[in-house]
C-alpha positions in Angstrom: 20.3 -25.5 -20.0 18.0 -23.7 -22.8 19.7 -20.9 -23.7 18.6 -16.7 -24.3 18.8 -14.1 -26.3 17.6 -10.7 -25.6 17.0 -10.4 -29.3 13.3 -10.1 -29.1 10.8 -13.2 -31.6 9.4 -11.5 -33.9 5.5 -12.4 -35.5 2.7 -11.5 -36.9 -0.7 -12.1 -34.1 -2.1 -14.4 -37.3 1.0 -16.8 -36.3 -0.3 -16.5 -32.5 -3.9 -16.9 -33.7 -3.4 -19.9 -36.3 -0.2 -21.7 -34.2 -0.3 -20.3 -30.4 1.3 -22.9 -29.0 4.4 -22.8 -31.7 5.0 -19.4 -31.4 4.0 -19.5 -27.5 7.5 -21.9 -27.3 9.7 -18.5 -28.7 9.8 -17.5 -24.9 11.8 -20.4 -24.7 14.3 -19.5 -26.3 13.8 -15.6 -26.3 13.3 -13.3 -23.5 10.1 -11.5 -25.5 7.8 -11.8 -28.6 6.9 -8.7 -30.5 3.5 -9.6 -32.8 3.3 -7.1 -35.9 -0.5 -6.2 -36.0 -1.3 -4.7 -39.1 -3.6 -2.3 -38.4 -2.6 -1.6 -34.2 1.3 -1.1 -32.2 2.4 -3.8 -32.0 2.0 -6.2 -28.9 4.7 -7.3 -26.5 4.9 -11.4 -24.6 6.6 -12.4 -22.6 6.6 -14.0 -19.3 5.0 -12.8 -15.8 8.3 -13.6 -13.8 10.4 -12.3 -16.5 8.2 -8.6 -16.6 9.0 -9.4 -12.8 12.2 -8.7 -12.9 12.4 -6.5 -15.6 10.5 -4.1 -13.1 12.5 -5.0 -10.1 15.8 -4.1 -11.8 14.3 -0.8 -12.3 13.3 -0.5 -9.4 16.5 -1.7 -7.3 18.9 1.0 -9.6 16.8 3.4 -8.5 16.9 3.1 -5.6 20.4 2.9 -5.3 21.1 5.7 -7.7 19.3 7.9 -5.4 20.6 6.4 -2.2 24.0 6.7 -3.5 23.4 10.8 -4.2 22.0 10.9 -1.3 25.3 10.2 0.2 27.6 11.6 -1.4 26.7 15.1 -3.6 29.3 14.4 -6.1 26.7 11.4 -7.4 24.8 14.0 -8.8 27.7 16.0 -10.1 28.7 13.1 -12.2 25.1 12.1 -12.9 25.1 15.6 -14.7 28.4 15.5 -16.4 26.9 12.5 -18.6 23.7 13.6 -18.8 24.9 14.7 -22.6 25.3 11.5 -23.6 22.1 9.9 -22.0 20.2 12.6 -23.4 22.1 14.6 -26.7 19.4 17.2 -27.3 20.2 18.4 -23.4 23.3 20.3 -24.7 20.3 23.0 -25.8 19.2 23.7 -21.8 20.8 25.7 -20.4 23.5 23.8 -17.3 21.6 25.2 -14.7 19.2 23.5 -16.1 20.1 20.2 -16.5 20.5 19.3 -12.2 17.4 20.2 -12.2 16.5 17.4 -15.0 18.8 15.3 -13.4 16.4 15.1 -10.3 13.1 15.6 -12.2 13.8 12.7 -13.9 15.0 10.9 -10.7 12.4 11.4 -8.7 9.4 9.9 -11.9 11.8 7.0 -11.9 11.7 6.2 -8.5 7.9 7.2 -9.0 7.8 4.4 -11.8 9.7 1.8 -9.6 7.2 1.5 -7.2 4.5 2.1 -9.3 5.5 -0.6 -12.3 4.0 2.2 -14.9 6.3 4.1 -16.6 4.2 6.3 -18.8 5.7 9.3 -16.3 9.2 9.3 -16.8 8.2 9.5 -20.7 6.4 12.6 -19.5 9.0 14.0 -17.7 11.6 13.5 -20.9 9.3 14.4 -23.3 8.6 17.6 -21.7 12.6 18.7 -21.3 12.8 17.6 -24.6 10.4 19.8 -25.8 11.6 22.5 -23.3 15.5 21.8 -25.4 13.9 22.1 -29.1 13.0 25.7 -27.9 15.9 26.8 -26.5 17.2 25.1 -29.8 15.6 27.7 -31.8 16.3 31.3 -31.2 13.3 32.6 -33.0 11.1 29.7 -31.4 12.5 30.7 -28.6 12.6 34.6 -28.8 8.7 34.6 -29.6 8.2 32.5 -26.8 10.2 34.8 -24.4 9.5 38.1 -25.0 7.3 40.7 -23.0 3.5 40.9 -23.1 1.4 44.0 -23.3 -1.8 43.0 -20.7 -3.1 43.9 -24.3 -1.7 40.6 -25.4 -3.4 38.3 -22.9 -5.4 35.6 -24.6 -6.9 34.1 -21.9 -6.4 30.6 -19.9 -3.4 28.5 -21.3 -5.4 24.2 -21.2 -3.3 22.1 -19.6 -1.1 20.0 -21.7 -2.7 16.5 -22.7 0.0 13.8 -21.8 0.4 10.8 -23.8 -0.3 7.8 -23.0 
């Protein structure tokens, strides 16, 4: 029986290039290998089966949670109550925005599970976190929410750049 650890093996990219068999053999005892690169973002190597299983876990958990919310509105109430434990910055949002964030986040998770791409989830979380940062800074909040005269119009605002 193979013993797998949840802790990824960490190697330099040069290890993979110089000793590919020995480096990839580490997947038998670790779910992932993190490849550190000198001048670029690190990479992760895993098996296709494990990557598919990880995606299935997210997709199925999201489906389960959505169905639980559909069956019993108290599930959403509970989700909103525990948000500050998962996302501590949510405390800076008005409480009536917590449910809106939870619903948008769950919708993004559902779509991500179906598309096998979590970029939209990260964008939703980042957008709400930035909103919380504005609420957390009274001076910034005041500047961004003050009333403008018609003379203060600086034209159209370009769409935000989505990371990824």
